[in-house]
MARTILO-961739 format. One record per residue (C-alpha): x, y, z. Coordinates in Angstrom, 3 decimals. Layout:
// residues N
<node <X, Y, Z>>
...
// end
This chain:
// residues 466
<node <193.570, 94.023, 59.210>>
<node <196.882, 94.230, 61.033>>
<node <195.610, 93.094, 64.441>>
<node <193.285, 90.221, 65.240>>
<node <190.554, 91.426, 67.621>>
<node <190.228, 89.207, 70.664>>
<node <188.329, 89.286, 73.965>>
<node <190.289, 87.406, 76.642>>
<node <188.786, 85.696, 79.689>>
<node <191.320, 86.556, 82.401>>
<node <189.221, 85.595, 85.411>>
<node <191.523, 84.020, 88.035>>
<node <194.350, 83.825, 85.489>>
<node <197.762, 85.270, 86.414>>
<node <198.759, 88.507, 84.712>>
<node <201.964, 90.470, 85.287>>
<node <202.257, 94.257, 85.303>>
<node <205.819, 95.588, 85.345>>
<node <205.898, 99.066, 86.865>>
<node <204.576, 100.646, 90.037>>
<node <203.527, 104.149, 88.967>>
<node <200.240, 105.803, 88.047>>
<node <200.078, 104.238, 84.570>>
<node <200.641, 100.784, 86.017>>
<node <197.954, 101.485, 88.599>>
<node <195.398, 102.225, 85.863>>
<node <196.253, 98.985, 84.089>>
<node <196.009, 97.005, 87.326>>
<node <192.598, 98.539, 88.020>>
<node <191.290, 97.405, 84.610>>
<node <192.749, 93.926, 85.049>>
<node <191.210, 93.593, 88.498>>
<node <187.815, 94.555, 87.053>>
<node <188.289, 91.674, 84.581>>
<node <188.953, 89.310, 87.494>>
<node <192.635, 88.676, 86.740>>
<node <195.075, 87.504, 89.415>>
<node <197.484, 90.428, 89.158>>
<node <201.146, 90.488, 90.094>>
<node <202.960, 93.821, 90.059>>
<node <206.729, 93.875, 89.684>>
<node <208.452, 97.122, 90.666>>
<node <210.950, 98.533, 93.183>>
<node <208.257, 100.816, 94.644>>
<node <204.466, 101.189, 94.397>>
<node <201.956, 104.006, 94.422>>
<node <199.992, 104.433, 97.600>>
<node <196.970, 102.755, 96.018>>
<node <198.944, 99.798, 94.662>>
<node <200.529, 99.355, 98.084>>
<node <197.086, 99.405, 99.715>>
<node <195.858, 96.735, 97.286>>
<node <198.951, 94.665, 98.073>>
<node <198.435, 95.007, 101.813>>
<node <194.815, 93.955, 101.390>>
<node <195.827, 90.854, 99.441>>
<node <194.103, 92.023, 96.257>>
<node <197.329, 91.902, 94.222>>
<node <200.796, 90.359, 94.616>>
<node <204.002, 92.432, 94.646>>
<node <207.405, 91.379, 93.341>>
<node <209.832, 93.926, 94.745>>
<node <213.003, 94.832, 92.879>>
<node <214.140, 95.226, 89.283>>
<node <212.769, 93.178, 86.406>>
<node <214.052, 89.668, 85.713>>
<node <212.705, 87.293, 83.017>>
<node <211.730, 84.830, 85.744>>
<node <208.828, 87.149, 86.628>>
<node <207.078, 85.944, 83.463>>
<node <206.921, 82.317, 84.581>>
<node <203.321, 81.121, 84.659>>
<node <201.835, 84.442, 83.447>>
<node <199.139, 84.514, 80.747>>
<node <199.630, 88.155, 79.807>>
<node <202.233, 90.798, 80.545>>
<node <201.990, 94.594, 80.575>>
<node <205.089, 96.772, 80.753>>
<node <204.214, 100.167, 82.232>>
<node <207.506, 101.663, 83.373>>
<node <208.960, 105.003, 82.291>>
<node <212.250, 103.315, 81.294>>
<node <212.201, 102.118, 77.660>>
<node <215.186, 99.830, 78.275>>
<node <213.237, 97.987, 80.972>>
<node <210.156, 97.856, 78.762>>
<node <212.267, 96.454, 75.904>>
<node <213.675, 93.802, 78.235>>
<node <210.133, 92.787, 79.215>>
<node <209.108, 92.589, 75.565>>
<node <212.177, 90.501, 74.684>>
<node <211.569, 88.105, 77.560>>
<node <207.924, 87.797, 76.570>>
<node <208.856, 86.899, 72.999>>
<node <211.304, 84.270, 74.235>>
<node <208.685, 82.713, 76.530>>
<node <205.807, 83.004, 74.023>>
<node <203.915, 85.494, 76.172>>
<node <201.739, 88.271, 74.812>>
<node <203.205, 91.582, 75.996>>
<node <201.774, 95.090, 75.838>>
<node <204.206, 97.955, 76.309>>
<node <202.187, 101.061, 77.141>>
<node <202.358, 103.694, 74.378>>
<node <204.951, 101.704, 72.436>>
<node <203.335, 99.642, 69.643>>
<node <206.714, 98.639, 68.193>>
<node <207.545, 96.665, 71.333>>
<node <204.024, 95.294, 71.850>>
<node <202.587, 91.984, 70.684>>
<node <199.058, 93.029, 71.650>>
<node <197.217, 96.317, 72.178>>
<node <194.802, 97.244, 74.938>>
<node <191.801, 98.897, 73.231>>
<node <189.662, 101.777, 74.385>>
<node <186.431, 100.203, 75.616>>
<node <182.786, 101.039, 76.100>>
<node <181.721, 98.840, 79.006>>
<node <178.104, 97.712, 79.199>>
<node <179.013, 94.332, 80.666>>
<node <178.410, 91.713, 79.486>>
<node <178.249, 93.844, 76.329>>
<node <181.696, 95.326, 75.665>>
<node <182.729, 97.419, 72.665>>
<node <186.446, 97.740, 71.904>>
<node <188.112, 100.365, 69.701>>
<node <191.696, 100.081, 68.529>>
<node <193.922, 102.147, 66.252>>
<node <196.566, 99.389, 66.298>>
<node <198.552, 101.621, 68.608>>
<node <198.971, 104.268, 65.903>>
<node <196.610, 106.898, 67.288>>
<node <195.431, 106.167, 70.856>>
<node <193.940, 109.662, 71.241>>
<node <191.738, 109.032, 68.179>>
<node <190.572, 105.735, 69.681>>
<node <189.759, 107.504, 72.939>>
<node <187.771, 110.226, 71.174>>
<node <185.826, 107.626, 69.202>>
<node <185.109, 105.801, 72.455>>
<node <183.664, 109.018, 73.891>>
<node <181.342, 109.357, 70.898>>
<node <180.256, 105.736, 70.982>>
<node <179.749, 105.973, 74.748>>
<node <176.980, 108.520, 74.203>>
<node <175.118, 106.191, 71.845>>
<node <174.746, 103.142, 74.070>>
<node <172.345, 103.053, 76.978>>
<node <173.760, 101.911, 80.323>>
<node <170.771, 99.581, 80.601>>
<node <172.087, 97.519, 77.663>>
<node <174.357, 95.585, 80.011>>
<node <171.519, 94.348, 82.238>>
<node <169.471, 93.664, 79.077>>
<node <172.245, 91.483, 77.651>>
<node <172.505, 89.610, 80.953>>
<node <168.737, 89.128, 81.102>>
<node <168.673, 87.857, 77.508>>
<node <171.472, 85.421, 78.259>>
<node <169.642, 84.092, 81.318>>
<node <166.551, 83.303, 79.208>>
<node <168.315, 82.436, 75.966>>
<node <167.154, 78.799, 75.956>>
<node <163.544, 79.803, 76.536>>
<node <163.728, 82.453, 73.804>>
<node <165.040, 79.857, 71.331>>
<node <162.262, 77.484, 72.364>>
<node <159.400, 79.991, 72.151>>
<node <160.665, 81.933, 69.119>>
<node <161.643, 79.268, 66.612>>
<node <163.362, 80.468, 63.463>>
<node <165.996, 83.172, 63.041>>
<node <163.578, 85.807, 61.708>>
<node <161.170, 85.221, 64.597>>
<node <163.958, 85.497, 67.167>>
<node <165.390, 88.583, 65.493>>
<node <161.997, 90.268, 65.746>>
<node <161.801, 89.390, 69.436>>
<node <165.253, 90.795, 70.149>>
<node <164.273, 93.972, 68.294>>
<node <161.283, 94.209, 70.621>>
<node <163.563, 93.761, 73.623>>
<node <165.621, 96.738, 72.485>>
<node <162.678, 98.939, 71.544>>
<node <160.026, 97.959, 74.041>>
<node <159.244, 98.062, 77.746>>
<node <161.975, 95.660, 78.906>>
<node <164.838, 98.080, 78.205>>
<node <162.753, 100.973, 79.503>>
<node <162.085, 99.180, 82.795>>
<node <165.763, 98.309, 83.193>>
<node <166.655, 101.937, 82.520>>
<node <164.265, 102.901, 85.309>>
<node <165.927, 100.534, 87.773>>
<node <163.036, 98.012, 87.824>>
<node <164.700, 94.684, 86.887>>
<node <162.005, 92.393, 88.324>>
<node <159.297, 94.099, 86.247>>
<node <161.563, 93.962, 83.175>>
<node <162.004, 90.212, 83.561>>
<node <158.265, 89.751, 84.066>>
<node <157.579, 91.713, 80.861>>
<node <160.021, 89.520, 78.940>>
<node <158.445, 86.307, 80.211>>
<node <154.938, 87.571, 79.524>>
<node <155.914, 88.441, 75.948>>
<node <157.363, 84.955, 75.449>>
<node <154.007, 83.465, 76.429>>
<node <152.170, 85.442, 73.726>>
<node <152.094, 84.627, 70.043>>
<node <153.601, 87.957, 69.031>>
<node <155.461, 90.703, 70.818>>
<node <153.126, 93.614, 71.649>>
<node <153.654, 97.053, 70.108>>
<node <156.584, 98.904, 71.626>>
<node <154.996, 102.353, 71.743>>
<node <156.057, 104.732, 74.477>>
<node <156.595, 108.425, 75.193>>
<node <159.779, 110.036, 76.449>>
<node <159.635, 113.592, 77.769>>
<node <162.991, 115.117, 76.898>>
<node <164.326, 118.435, 78.137>>
<node <166.147, 120.059, 75.213>>
<node <167.872, 122.690, 77.330>>
<node <168.037, 126.380, 76.465>>
<node <169.317, 125.979, 72.900>>
<node <172.976, 124.970, 73.014>>
<node <172.999, 121.415, 71.635>>
<node <176.124, 120.732, 73.670>>
<node <174.024, 120.894, 76.851>>
<node <171.916, 117.863, 75.892>>
<node <172.353, 114.887, 78.185>>
<node <173.517, 111.544, 76.809>>
<node <170.080, 110.096, 77.558>>
<node <168.431, 112.914, 75.594>>
<node <170.679, 112.223, 72.618>>
<node <169.862, 108.515, 72.721>>
<node <166.148, 109.249, 72.899>>
<node <166.378, 111.507, 69.826>>
<node <168.224, 108.773, 67.946>>
<node <165.566, 106.187, 68.829>>
<node <162.478, 108.317, 68.158>>
<node <159.952, 107.557, 65.436>>
<node <158.191, 110.876, 65.939>>
<node <159.252, 114.082, 67.721>>
<node <156.726, 116.602, 69.058>>
<node <158.739, 119.766, 69.599>>
<node <158.159, 123.223, 71.048>>
<node <158.863, 126.626, 69.549>>
<node <161.952, 127.178, 71.693>>
<node <163.729, 123.962, 70.674>>
<node <166.793, 124.988, 68.673>>
<node <167.379, 123.697, 65.136>>
<node <170.799, 122.429, 66.252>>
<node <169.079, 120.140, 68.729>>
<node <166.574, 118.830, 66.174>>
<node <169.456, 118.157, 63.785>>
<node <170.776, 115.531, 66.207>>
<node <167.619, 113.428, 65.904>>
<node <167.278, 110.340, 63.764>>
<node <167.140, 111.467, 60.142>>
<node <163.924, 109.648, 59.290>>
<node <162.064, 110.630, 62.469>>
<node <158.857, 112.546, 61.834>>
<node <158.982, 116.063, 63.297>>
<node <155.735, 117.721, 64.376>>
<node <155.714, 121.307, 65.612>>
<node <153.408, 121.705, 68.616>>
<node <154.655, 125.011, 69.994>>
<node <152.243, 127.507, 71.433>>
<node <151.997, 130.816, 69.620>>
<node <151.035, 134.174, 71.183>>
<node <147.324, 134.856, 70.928>>
<node <146.209, 131.290, 70.271>>
<node <144.184, 129.034, 72.567>>
<node <146.934, 127.392, 74.634>>
<node <144.501, 124.971, 76.278>>
<node <143.430, 123.644, 72.880>>
<node <147.051, 123.283, 71.781>>
<node <147.905, 121.368, 74.945>>
<node <144.910, 119.081, 74.433>>
<node <146.125, 118.376, 70.892>>
<node <149.563, 117.468, 72.261>>
<node <147.972, 114.969, 74.666>>
<node <146.036, 113.368, 71.794>>
<node <149.092, 113.157, 69.537>>
<node <151.209, 111.532, 72.228>>
<node <148.492, 109.011, 73.023>>
<node <147.613, 108.096, 69.437>>
<node <151.196, 107.733, 68.241>>
<node <152.251, 105.625, 71.232>>
<node <149.181, 103.381, 70.910>>
<node <150.169, 102.835, 67.282>>
<node <153.468, 101.375, 68.530>>
<node <155.655, 104.402, 67.829>>
<node <158.451, 105.723, 70.010>>
<node <157.436, 109.301, 70.740>>
<node <159.752, 112.008, 72.016>>
<node <158.044, 115.032, 73.509>>
<node <160.861, 117.548, 73.132>>
<node <160.616, 120.632, 75.306>>
<node <162.850, 123.657, 75.631>>
<node <164.635, 123.770, 78.981>>
<node <163.293, 121.150, 81.382>>
<node <159.871, 119.541, 81.129>>
<node <159.190, 119.820, 84.861>>
<node <160.014, 123.516, 85.293>>
<node <157.222, 125.590, 83.739>>
<node <157.025, 123.031, 80.926>>
<node <153.652, 121.403, 81.701>>
<node <155.410, 118.063, 81.892>>
<node <153.320, 117.031, 84.874>>
<node <150.075, 117.574, 82.957>>
<node <151.352, 115.505, 80.067>>
<node <152.390, 112.620, 82.308>>
<node <148.980, 112.697, 83.996>>
<node <147.356, 112.326, 80.582>>
<node <149.650, 109.464, 79.609>>
<node <149.109, 107.739, 82.935>>
<node <145.342, 108.010, 82.581>>
<node <145.510, 106.173, 79.234>>
<node <148.023, 103.535, 80.280>>
<node <150.809, 104.820, 78.025>>
<node <154.323, 103.905, 79.213>>
<node <156.601, 106.901, 79.648>>
<node <159.898, 108.109, 81.011>>
<node <161.449, 111.513, 81.621>>
<node <164.872, 112.817, 80.620>>
<node <165.636, 116.049, 82.497>>
<node <167.097, 119.013, 80.671>>
<node <169.123, 122.054, 81.690>>
<node <166.467, 124.578, 82.636>>
<node <166.705, 128.160, 81.391>>
<node <167.565, 129.695, 84.766>>
<node <170.633, 127.492, 85.176>>
<node <171.825, 128.003, 81.617>>
<node <171.139, 131.727, 81.380>>
<node <172.821, 132.348, 84.710>>
<node <175.875, 130.257, 83.813>>
<node <176.238, 131.753, 80.333>>
<node <175.662, 135.228, 81.736>>
<node <178.295, 134.911, 84.451>>
<node <175.747, 135.048, 87.289>>
<node <176.057, 132.464, 90.095>>
<node <172.531, 131.828, 91.345>>
<node <173.819, 131.344, 94.889>>
<node <176.866, 132.847, 96.560>>
<node <178.047, 132.758, 100.153>>
<node <178.314, 136.543, 100.274>>
<node <175.101, 137.432, 98.448>>
<node <172.390, 134.755, 98.287>>
<node <171.619, 131.576, 100.172>>
<node <168.457, 130.696, 98.252>>
<node <167.061, 130.908, 94.734>>
<node <163.478, 130.879, 93.478>>
<node <162.235, 130.033, 89.981>>
<node <159.156, 132.120, 89.196>>
<node <156.800, 132.460, 86.246>>
<node <154.626, 135.513, 85.765>>
<node <151.854, 133.308, 84.329>>
<node <149.727, 131.114, 86.565>>
<node <147.163, 128.717, 85.156>>
<node <144.290, 131.186, 85.549>>
<node <146.502, 134.176, 84.695>>
<node <146.106, 135.435, 88.256>>
<node <148.814, 137.037, 90.359>>
<node <149.122, 134.761, 93.387>>
<node <152.793, 135.462, 94.148>>
<node <153.888, 136.344, 97.675>>
<node <155.457, 139.701, 96.832>>
<node <156.504, 140.633, 100.391>>
<node <158.474, 137.387, 100.615>>
<node <159.957, 137.858, 97.140>>
<node <161.059, 141.401, 98.007>>
<node <163.313, 140.287, 100.837>>
<node <167.052, 140.771, 100.212>>
<node <169.657, 138.008, 100.293>>
<node <167.923, 135.758, 97.769>>
<node <167.969, 135.291, 93.999>>
<node <164.841, 135.458, 91.863>>
<node <164.774, 133.947, 88.373>>
<node <161.748, 135.181, 86.419>>
<node <160.648, 133.062, 83.450>>
<node <158.467, 134.546, 80.695>>
<node <158.592, 137.969, 82.259>>
<node <159.979, 140.263, 79.553>>
<node <156.639, 141.742, 78.560>>
<node <155.699, 142.295, 82.208>>
<node <159.148, 143.406, 83.340>>
<node <157.947, 146.850, 84.410>>
<node <155.115, 145.401, 86.477>>
<node <157.393, 142.806, 88.119>>
<node <160.025, 145.382, 89.038>>
<node <157.335, 147.737, 90.330>>
<node <155.809, 145.026, 92.521>>
<node <159.168, 144.160, 94.049>>
<node <160.047, 147.787, 94.779>>
<node <156.566, 148.492, 96.151>>
<node <157.111, 145.729, 98.693>>
<node <160.511, 146.952, 99.788>>
<node <163.099, 145.654, 97.330>>
<node <165.840, 148.244, 96.834>>
<node <165.661, 149.896, 93.364>>
<node <169.458, 149.557, 93.224>>
<node <169.244, 145.736, 93.413>>
<node <171.315, 144.342, 90.512>>
<node <169.459, 142.565, 87.707>>
<node <170.581, 140.497, 84.728>>
<node <168.396, 140.049, 81.668>>
<node <169.624, 137.234, 79.397>>
<node <168.087, 137.039, 75.921>>
<node <168.439, 133.796, 73.914>>
<node <170.514, 132.279, 76.704>>
<node <173.064, 129.727, 75.544>>
<node <172.579, 130.479, 71.848>>
<node <174.935, 132.131, 69.407>>
<node <172.809, 135.304, 69.461>>
<node <172.732, 135.636, 73.251>>
<node <172.615, 139.186, 74.625>>
<node <173.034, 140.120, 78.289>>
<node <171.822, 143.316, 79.884>>
<node <172.844, 144.260, 83.434>>
<node <171.012, 147.090, 85.186>>
<node <169.508, 148.064, 88.567>>
<node <165.979, 146.924, 89.368>>
<node <164.675, 150.465, 89.059>>
<node <165.999, 150.783, 85.498>>
<node <165.774, 147.263, 84.116>>
<node <162.426, 147.669, 82.314>>
<node <163.363, 150.930, 80.577>>
<node <166.799, 149.618, 79.641>>
<node <165.295, 146.409, 78.224>>
<node <162.853, 148.385, 76.092>>
<node <165.598, 150.677, 74.821>>
<node <167.786, 147.678, 73.917>>
<node <164.942, 145.891, 72.137>>
<node <165.072, 142.779, 74.326>>
<node <162.516, 140.190, 73.181>>
<node <161.467, 136.720, 74.385>>
<node <162.890, 134.261, 75.071>>
<node <164.675, 136.071, 77.862>>
<node <165.085, 135.396, 81.555>>
<node <165.466, 137.998, 84.289>>
<node <167.621, 137.355, 87.346>>
<node <167.089, 139.677, 90.301>>
<node <169.426, 139.761, 93.281>>
<node <172.824, 140.783, 94.503>>
<node <174.451, 137.923, 92.563>>
<node <173.490, 139.648, 89.299>>
<node <176.011, 142.344, 90.167>>
<node <178.763, 139.814, 89.423>>
<node <177.549, 139.368, 85.847>>
<node <179.411, 142.250, 84.162>>
<node <182.668, 141.005, 85.703>>
<node <182.174, 137.268, 85.162>>
<node <180.323, 137.256, 81.811>>
<node <182.106, 135.085, 79.248>>
<node <179.602, 134.238, 76.504>>
<node <177.707, 136.256, 73.907>>
<node <177.176, 139.989, 73.656>>
<node <177.133, 142.150, 76.772>>
<node <175.132, 145.305, 76.198>>
<node <176.939, 148.450, 77.321>>
<node <176.118, 149.977, 80.665>>
<node <174.085, 153.185, 80.650>>
<node <176.132, 156.358, 80.919>>
// end
């Protein structure tokens, strides 16, 4: 180990930054966040550094560097674009026994500033000893996705009750089990939901019981349209924490591959021709039973759980049985298919509103307001409408929508096998049949779809009809 890792308490301690440019400004910002009393030495300052100086937040030494600037400083950072000046700072620091960091110059530095993941008071530092700062930054980005932002408040809460935890949970093994419960149970979940008072109450209640209660819960996670890169950081964390994953038919294998390796995967997708009500009832039972057994359940849905995903029904069932839950939104199919198909859902020249529509109501009845849907100047995104494409187009045209209205039909949106078909409303059904378009596919109707052939950037674009 070439460098000794160290976390320095700089609160109210004087620190010198030599340099007044953008790089120096970034260093000053980080030092201010650590509570340091910052002095900046430079002939001129950026507008922001000058504003901080005027406000009394930092001190400015105007002029060129002299070794006297180091007097009384705990740390020094050289952030000029002149290596001779930086070398002079480093030499003066060595003479005065000061730790000096010269930005992007490990040979002149006596300490390195790491890339950090900040979940204060929990802080994770990554260093390449100055040899590969880009690598350290990329690793920080990866680690960032793994650690919940609620871990900081959890660490602070644990510290506040540390004495009581030691008193009520005697023995290292007992305390370790309690801290595991803090990470896996309702306290972290409540902090994640912005409910700190309830989180603290749950911690105190658990301390008053002989054993920590089971940490079972359900997280509804939107898996997006298929591209694993569209998962949110919260979705990725949920997959890595799950004991069991209940997943739909449209969840891509690439998404499932990101889950914890030993998580149990249960397919609960609905198949054509089966009793969907019975399948949904089975999903409710599975969620309830697994959570009551203390497991962390992820209900993984294609797209977003709250847009034609029956997420509301599932939360109602969980609520009725007292099962704790949370929801992680996903990129819904209309947004992804439109973006990957080069179709802006709204546009100042073409559409000032957008509607998400499914052809299937709960009782399989057509209750849509077709006269309203047929009005121009709006975008319609039809989910689950491929089989009924002819009927949908016919309804719109029968109520006044122009047969020449542009349409975009995106099959397997966001996946490697995406295909996009662009055609007028009057031809879209016949063209889709001729091209062999199959579900999952989403149809976008409106003037904005006319931009698709020009703006498309992903997947295969089927040729226009001669």
